[in-house]
C-alpha positions as CSV (number, residue, x, y, z in Angstrom):
1,M,5.8,4.1,4.4
2,P,8.8,6.5,3.9
3,T,7.0,9.1,6.0
4,L,6.9,6.8,9.0
5,A,9.1,8.2,11.7
6,V,11.3,5.7,13.4
7,P,13.3,6.2,16.6
8,A,16.4,7.2,14.8
9,E,14.5,10.0,13.1
10,T,12.6,11.4,16.0
11,D,13.4,13.3,19.1
12,R,14.3,11.3,22.3
13,V,11.3,9.4,23.5
14,T,10.4,7.3,26.6
15,R,9.8,3.6,26.5
16,A,6.1,4.2,26.8
17,E,6.1,6.7,23.9
18,A,8.2,4.3,21.8
19,A,5.8,1.3,22.2
20,P,3.3,2.6,19.6
21,I,6.1,3.3,17.2
22,H,7.3,-0.3,17.5
23,A,3.8,-1.6,16.9
24,I,3.3,0.5,13.8
25,Q,6.7,-0.6,12.5
26,W,5.4,-4.2,12.8
27,I,2.3,-3.2,10.9
28,R,4.5,-1.8,8.1
29,I,6.4,-5.0,7.9
30,Y,3.2,-7.0,7.7
31,L,1.8,-4.7,5.0
32,V,4.8,-4.8,2.8
33,A,4.9,-8.6,3.1
34,L,1.2,-8.5,2.1
35,V,2.0,-6.4,-0.9
36,V,4.6,-8.9,-2.0
37,T,2.3,-11.8,-1.4
38,H,-0.6,-10.0,-3.3
39,H,1.6,-9.4,-6.3
40,A,3.0,-12.9,-6.2
41,A,-0.6,-14.2,-6.6
42,I,-1.7,-12.1,-9.6
43,P,-0.1,-14.2,-12.4
44,Y,-2.1,-17.3,-11.2
45,T,-5.5,-15.6,-11.5
46,H,-7.5,-14.0,-14.3
47,V,-7.7,-10.6,-12.6
48,G,-5.3,-7.8,-12.0
49,L,-2.6,-6.0,-14.0
50,W,0.8,-7.6,-13.9
51,P,3.8,-8.1,-16.3
52,V,3.6,-11.9,-16.0
53,S,0.7,-14.2,-16.7
54,D,1.2,-17.9,-15.9
55,P,-0.8,-20.7,-17.6
56,A,-1.4,-22.2,-14.2
57,K,-4.5,-20.6,-12.8
58,T,-6.8,-20.9,-9.8
59,E,-9.9,-19.0,-8.9
60,G,-9.3,-19.5,-5.2
61,L,-6.7,-16.7,-5.1
62,I,-9.2,-14.2,-6.3
63,Y,-10.8,-14.1,-2.8
64,F,-7.4,-13.5,-1.3
65,L,-6.7,-10.6,-3.7
66,G,-10.2,-9.2,-3.0
67,I,-9.8,-8.8,0.7
68,N,-6.3,-7.4,0.3
69,A,-7.3,-4.8,-2.2
70,A,-10.1,-3.7,0.1
71,Y,-7.8,-2.3,2.7
72,F,-4.0,-2.7,2.4
73,M,-3.1,0.3,0.3
74,G,-5.5,2.5,2.2
75,F,-3.8,1.3,5.4
76,F,-0.5,2.5,4.0
77,F,-1.9,5.9,3.4
78,L,-3.3,6.0,6.9
79,I,0.1,5.2,8.4
80,A,1.8,7.8,6.1
81,G,-0.7,10.4,7.2
82,Y,-0.2,9.5,10.9
83,F,3.3,10.8,10.9
84,T,3.0,13.6,8.3
85,E,2.0,16.4,10.6
86,A,4.7,15.7,13.2
87,S,7.3,15.7,10.4
88,Y,6.1,19.0,9.1
89,D,6.1,20.5,12.6
90,R,9.7,19.4,13.1
91,R,11.0,20.6,9.8
92,G,8.8,23.5,8.5
93,F,7.6,24.0,5.0
94,W,10.9,23.9,2.9
95,R,12.8,21.3,4.9
96,F,9.6,19.1,4.9
97,L,9.3,19.4,1.1
98,R,13.0,18.8,0.6
99,R,12.9,15.6,2.7
100,R,9.9,14.4,0.6
101,V,11.8,15.1,-2.6
102,E,14.8,13.1,-1.3
103,R,12.8,10.2,0.0
104,L,9.9,10.0,-2.5
105,L,10.6,11.8,-5.7
106,V,14.2,11.0,-6.3
107,P,13.8,7.2,-5.9
108,L,10.7,7.3,-8.0
109,V,12.4,9.1,-10.9
110,V,15.5,6.9,-10.7
111,L,13.4,3.7,-10.8
112,V,10.8,4.7,-13.3
113,L,13.1,6.5,-15.8
114,L,16.3,4.6,-15.4
115,V,16.2,1.3,-13.6
116,T,13.0,-0.1,-15.2
117,P,14.1,0.6,-18.8
118,A,17.6,-0.7,-18.1
119,I,16.2,-4.0,-16.6
120,G,13.9,-4.3,-19.6
121,W,16.9,-3.9,-21.9
122,L,18.9,-6.6,-20.1
123,W,16.0,-9.0,-20.4
124,S,15.3,-8.3,-24.1
125,P,16.7,-11.1,-26.3
126,D,17.9,-8.9,-29.1
127,K,19.6,-6.2,-27.1
128,P,18.7,-3.1,-29.3
129,P,20.7,0.1,-28.9
130,L,20.1,1.3,-25.4
131,L,18.9,4.8,-26.4
132,A,16.5,3.3,-28.9
133,H,15.2,0.9,-26.3
134,W,14.7,3.7,-23.8
135,R,12.7,5.7,-26.3
136,A,10.6,2.7,-27.2
137,H,10.0,2.0,-23.5
138,F,8.2,5.3,-23.1
139,A,6.5,5.4,-26.5
140,D,3.1,4.6,-24.9
141,G,3.7,6.7,-21.7
142,V,5.4,6.3,-18.4
143,E,4.9,3.0,-16.6
144,F,4.8,3.4,-12.8
145,G,3.6,-0.1,-11.7
146,P,3.2,-0.3,-7.9
147,L,5.3,2.9,-7.6
148,W,2.0,4.9,-8.2
149,F,1.8,4.8,-4.4
150,I,5.0,6.8,-4.1
151,A,3.8,9.3,-6.6
152,H,0.5,9.8,-4.8
153,L,2.2,10.1,-1.4
154,F,4.5,12.8,-2.8
155,V,1.4,14.7,-4.2
156,Y,-0.5,14.3,-0.9
157,S,2.4,15.4,1.2
158,A,3.0,18.5,-1.0
159,L,-0.7,19.4,-0.8
160,Y,-0.6,19.1,3.0
161,A,2.5,21.3,3.2
162,L,0.8,23.9,1.0
163,W,-2.3,23.7,3.2
164,R,-0.3,24.2,6.3
165,A,1.6,27.1,4.8
166,L,-1.7,28.8,3.9
167,T,-3.6,28.0,7.1
168,G,-1.0,28.1,9.8
169,P,-0.9,25.9,12.9
170,A,-2.3,22.4,13.0
171,G,-5.9,21.8,14.1
172,P,-7.2,20.8,17.5
173,V,-6.5,17.5,19.3
174,R,-9.6,15.3,19.1
175,P,-10.6,12.2,21.0
176,P,-10.8,8.9,19.1
177,P,-14.1,8.6,17.2
178,G,-16.9,6.5,18.8
179,F,-18.9,4.0,16.9
180,A,-21.4,6.5,15.4
181,P,-18.7,8.7,13.6
182,V,-17.0,5.5,12.4
183,L,-20.3,4.2,11.0
184,A,-20.9,7.6,9.4
185,Y,-17.5,7.4,7.7
186,V,-18.1,3.9,6.5
187,L,-21.5,4.9,5.0
188,T,-20.0,8.0,3.3
189,L,-17.1,6.1,2.0
190,A,-19.3,3.3,0.6
191,L,-21.6,5.9,-1.2
192,A,-18.6,7.8,-2.6
193,T,-16.9,4.6,-3.8
194,A,-20.1,3.3,-5.5
195,A,-20.7,6.7,-7.2
196,I,-17.2,6.7,-8.6
197,R,-17.3,3.1,-9.7
198,A,-20.4,3.8,-11.7
199,V,-18.0,5.7,-14.0
200,W,-14.6,4.1,-13.3
201,P,-14.8,0.4,-12.3
202,Q,-12.1,-1.2,-10.2
203,D,-8.8,-1.8,-12.1
204,V,-9.5,1.1,-14.5
205,W,-6.6,3.5,-14.4
206,I,-6.3,7.1,-15.6
207,D,-3.4,9.5,-15.8
208,I,-3.7,12.7,-13.7
209,A,-2.2,15.7,-15.5
210,G,-1.0,13.1,-18.1
211,I,1.6,11.8,-15.7
212,V,0.5,10.4,-12.4
213,P,-1.4,7.1,-12.6
214,A,-4.5,6.8,-10.5
215,E,-7.3,4.2,-9.9
216,P,-10.4,6.4,-9.3
217,A,-12.2,3.4,-7.8
218,H,-10.1,3.6,-4.7
219,F,-9.4,7.3,-4.5
220,P,-12.1,8.1,-1.9
221,Q,-10.5,5.5,0.4
222,Y,-6.9,6.5,-0.1
223,A,-7.4,10.3,0.2
224,S,-9.8,10.1,3.2
225,L,-7.6,7.7,5.1
226,F,-4.5,9.9,4.5
227,V,-6.5,12.8,6.1
228,V,-7.8,10.5,8.9
229,G,-4.2,9.5,9.5
230,I,-3.2,13.2,9.9
231,V,-5.9,13.8,12.5
232,A,-5.1,10.5,14.2
233,G,-1.4,11.3,14.5
234,R,-2.0,14.7,15.9
235,S,-4.3,13.3,18.5
236,R,-2.3,10.0,19.0
237,W,-5.4,7.8,18.4
238,F,-3.2,4.7,18.0
239,E,-2.5,4.9,21.7
240,T,-6.0,5.7,22.9
241,F,-8.6,4.0,20.6
242,D,-11.0,1.6,22.3
243,T,-9.9,-2.0,21.6
244,R,-13.5,-3.3,22.3
245,Q,-14.8,-1.0,19.6
246,A,-11.9,-2.1,17.3
247,G,-12.8,-5.7,17.9
248,A,-16.5,-5.1,17.1
249,C,-15.5,-3.3,13.8
250,F,-13.2,-6.1,12.9
251,A,-15.9,-8.7,13.5
252,I,-18.3,-6.7,11.4
253,G,-15.8,-6.3,8.6
254,V,-15.0,-10.1,8.5
255,A,-18.6,-11.0,8.7
256,T,-19.4,-8.6,5.8
257,Y,-16.7,-10.1,3.6
258,L,-17.8,-13.7,4.3
259,A,-21.4,-12.9,3.7
260,F,-20.6,-11.3,0.4
261,V,-18.4,-14.2,-0.7
262,A,-21.2,-16.6,0.2
263,F,-23.7,-14.6,-1.8
264,V,-21.4,-14.6,-4.8
265,A,-20.9,-18.4,-4.5
266,L,-24.6,-19.0,-4.2
267,S,-25.3,-16.9,-7.3
268,G,-23.6,-19.5,-9.4
269,D,-22.7,-16.8,-11.9
270,P,-19.3,-17.5,-13.5
271,L,-19.1,-14.0,-14.9
272,F,-20.1,-12.2,-11.6
273,F,-17.1,-9.8,-12.0
274,E,-18.8,-8.2,-15.0
275,R,-22.3,-7.8,-13.3
276,Q,-23.5,-4.4,-12.1
277,W,-24.8,-5.9,-8.9
278,F,-21.2,-7.1,-8.1
279,V,-19.7,-3.7,-8.9
280,Y,-22.0,-1.8,-6.6
281,G,-22.2,-4.5,-4.0
282,W,-18.5,-4.8,-3.7
283,A,-18.2,-1.0,-3.5
284,A,-20.7,-1.0,-0.6
285,V,-19.0,-3.8,1.4
286,E,-15.4,-2.7,0.8
287,A,-15.8,0.2,3.2
288,P,-16.7,-1.8,6.3
289,I,-14.2,-4.5,5.4
290,A,-11.4,-1.9,5.2
291,V,-12.3,-0.1,8.4
292,G,-12.7,-3.5,10.2
293,M,-9.4,-4.9,9.0
294,I,-7.5,-1.7,9.9
295,F,-9.1,-1.6,13.4
296,G,-8.4,-5.2,14.0
297,I,-4.8,-5.2,12.9
298,C,-4.1,-2.0,15.0
299,A,-5.6,-3.6,18.1
300,V,-3.5,-6.8,17.7
301,A,-0.4,-4.8,17.0
302,R,-0.9,-2.5,20.0
303,R,-1.6,-5.5,22.3
304,W,0.9,-8.0,21.2
305,V,3.8,-6.5,19.2
306,S,4.6,-3.2,20.8
307,R,8.2,-4.1,21.9
308,P,11.4,-3.8,20.0
309,G,13.5,-6.9,19.2
310,P,16.3,-8.2,16.9
311,V,13.8,-9.2,14.2
312,L,12.2,-5.8,14.2
313,G,15.5,-4.1,14.2
314,A,16.7,-6.2,11.2
315,L,13.5,-5.7,9.1
316,Q,12.0,-2.3,9.8
317,G,14.6,-0.3,8.0
318,Q,14.1,-2.3,4.8
319,V,10.3,-1.9,4.4
320,Y,10.5,1.1,2.1
321,G,13.2,-0.5,0.0
322,V,11.3,-3.7,-0.4
323,Y,8.3,-1.8,-1.6
324,L,10.4,-0.1,-4.2
325,I,12.2,-3.1,-5.7
326,H,10.0,-6.1,-5.0
327,V,8.4,-5.9,-8.5
328,Y,11.8,-6.6,-10.2
329,V,12.4,-9.6,-7.9
330,L,8.9,-11.1,-8.3
331,V,8.8,-10.7,-12.1
332,A,12.2,-12.6,-12.3
333,V,11.0,-15.4,-10.0
334,Q,7.6,-15.7,-11.7
335,T,9.2,-15.7,-15.2
336,A,11.5,-18.5,-14.0
337,L,8.4,-20.5,-12.9
338,L,6.5,-20.2,-16.1
339,S,7.7,-23.5,-17.5
340,A,7.8,-25.3,-14.2
341,P,5.4,-28.3,-14.1
342,Y,3.6,-27.2,-10.9
343,G,0.1,-26.0,-10.1
344,A,-0.9,-22.5,-9.4
345,W,-0.9,-22.8,-5.6
346,T,2.6,-24.3,-5.6
347,K,3.9,-21.6,-7.9
348,F,2.2,-18.9,-5.8
349,A,3.9,-20.3,-2.6
350,V,7.3,-20.4,-4.2
351,A,6.9,-16.9,-5.7
352,T,5.8,-15.6,-2.3
353,F,8.6,-17.0,-0.2
354,A,11.3,-16.4,-2.8
355,G,10.0,-12.9,-3.5
356,L,10.0,-12.0,0.2
357,A,13.4,-13.5,1.0
358,L,15.2,-12.1,-2.1
359,S,13.6,-8.7,-1.8
360,F,14.7,-8.2,1.9
361,A,18.1,-9.6,1.0
362,V,18.6,-7.3,-2.0
363,V,17.5,-4.3,0.0
364,A,19.9,-5.2,2.9
365,L,22.8,-5.3,0.4
366,L,21.8,-2.1,-1.3
367,R,21.5,-0.3,2.1
368,R,25.2,-0.9,2.7
369,V,25.8,1.8,0.2
370,P,25.6,5.1,2.2
371,A,23.9,7.1,-0.6
372,I,21.2,4.4,-1.1
373,R,20.7,4.0,2.6
374,A,20.1,7.7,2.9
375,A,17.4,7.5,0.2
376,I,15.6,4.3,1.2
């Protein structure tokens, strides 16, 4: 997300060269809206980790959360990787790292260590001494929330910079993979994911080096798609991939998801989330779902939304900021809805639209401050 180059940050480009950038900017807008929508849904289900839990529940949203979790954060890592190598080549080792510190590490530290505890203190009914509240907030460790992605992106970027410093120039340009390499990747990812989930099921988190939170269940997807993004950006795959192959992959991914959902429904097992067959089965089908969804969305974006416009101009600069602050907005909206006499679907819809509108509005206001605009 923050590593995605936009026209203002790149060298002068032609209209044809800019078209893929516009399409990817639209994908980023779609993905951050999906992140907000995903987190808006969690309080109204029995799954997921979130600060708010509403008494109004519906099992229907579980299927929405499932297909999102299969691909949307991996897609973010893919896009981040796509522009990482070009950024490194323009800036070199030290300037690249400095930019990553400015765009990733500084906002992360400010939000995790200062903003989140301060908001918690403002919401606390008894208002204890601020320093005592700050110490109590970190008594059980540092809470990143969705900002784990920013921490991972900084680590991945730093590792890439170190790799380039040790190995020298970037690797060769490669043509987009055909169906056989894509199938091999899907099978490898499925096996790696299943092996890891035998030890760490989905939604089980650990702290790397005692600091950085990670969900091992999705690590093979996130790390591999970041690497795939680097190779794809070097070779400009977004401009040259076969849309017919993309359509076939998308159809396979959707069919796989629908077949698995139908199998779960026919099992009639109300506790299917706890069964081993579900853990390994979902690990196996998540890979083709992720690859299919990513291919399909890229094909649609390249074909239909590759032009600039006033809406894109108004929203694309706010994507990173919305990811950073949407949790605060959503938690406030969802807390306000706790006592509302509405069902889960109505609350979910209100939380989604209010969360999106307020998040983009807050970021637009924050970006009027030059120092904040430079950071996000």
